[in-house]
C-alpha positions as CSV (number, residue, x, y, z in Angstrom):
1,M,87.0,285.5,137.5
2,D,84.6,287.1,139.9
3,L,86.3,288.9,142.8
4,A,84.2,289.8,145.8
5,I,85.1,292.2,148.6
6,T,84.0,290.9,151.9
7,G,84.4,292.4,155.4
8,S,83.2,295.4,157.2
9,L,83.4,299.0,155.9
10,S,83.5,300.0,159.6
11,A,87.0,298.7,159.8
12,I,88.1,300.9,156.9
13,G,86.3,303.9,158.4
14,Y,88.0,303.4,161.7
15,G,91.3,303.0,160.1
16,L,90.9,306.4,158.4
17,A,89.5,307.9,161.6
18,A,92.5,306.7,163.6
19,I,94.8,309.0,161.5
20,G,93.6,312.1,163.4
21,P,94.2,310.8,166.9
22,G,97.6,309.4,165.8
23,I,98.6,312.8,164.5
24,G,97.2,314.4,167.7
25,V,99.3,312.2,170.0
26,G,102.4,312.9,168.0
27,I,101.8,316.7,168.3
28,I,101.1,316.5,172.0
29,F,104.3,314.5,172.8
30,A,106.4,316.6,170.4
31,S,105.2,319.8,172.1
32,Y,106.0,318.4,175.5
33,I,109.5,317.3,174.5
34,Q,110.1,320.7,172.9
35,S,108.9,322.6,176.0
36,T,111.0,320.5,178.3
37,A,114.1,321.0,176.1
38,R,113.6,324.8,176.3
39,Q,112.9,325.0,180.0
40,P,113.8,321.8,181.8
41,E,112.7,323.1,185.2
42,S,109.0,323.2,184.0
43,A,108.9,319.5,183.1
44,R,106.9,318.5,186.1
45,L,104.5,321.4,185.7
46,T,103.7,320.6,182.0
47,Q,103.7,316.8,182.4
48,Q,100.2,316.8,183.8
49,F,98.9,318.6,180.8
50,L,100.7,316.0,178.6
51,W,98.7,313.2,180.2
52,V,95.4,315.0,180.1
53,G,95.8,315.9,176.4
54,F,96.9,312.3,175.6
55,A,93.8,310.9,177.4
56,V,91.4,313.2,175.6
57,V,92.9,312.4,172.2
58,E,92.8,308.7,172.9
59,A,89.2,308.9,174.1
60,L,88.3,310.3,170.7
61,A,89.9,307.3,169.0
62,L,87.9,305.0,171.3
63,F,84.7,306.8,170.5
64,G,85.5,306.4,166.8
65,I,85.8,302.7,167.1
66,A,82.8,302.3,169.3
67,F,80.6,304.5,167.0
68,G,82.0,302.9,163.9
69,Y,80.9,299.5,164.9
70,A,77.7,300.5,166.6
71,F,76.3,302.5,163.8
72,G,78.2,301.0,160.8
73,K,75.8,298.1,160.1
């Protein structure tokens, strides 16, 4: 029986590369929740940093998928 693996290695590479942004998003939201629990009055002040950090980490994930498929041929 001859088994062949077909598909793109870029998909596997992106799957592995998505682990980092996934952990990063978890850390960002956990830190925001912890800071809000400690000082509820600063929730509005730190919320803008939450969204900026989230956007930066998600941009890294999008760069990973774009570069993986662009250069992974």
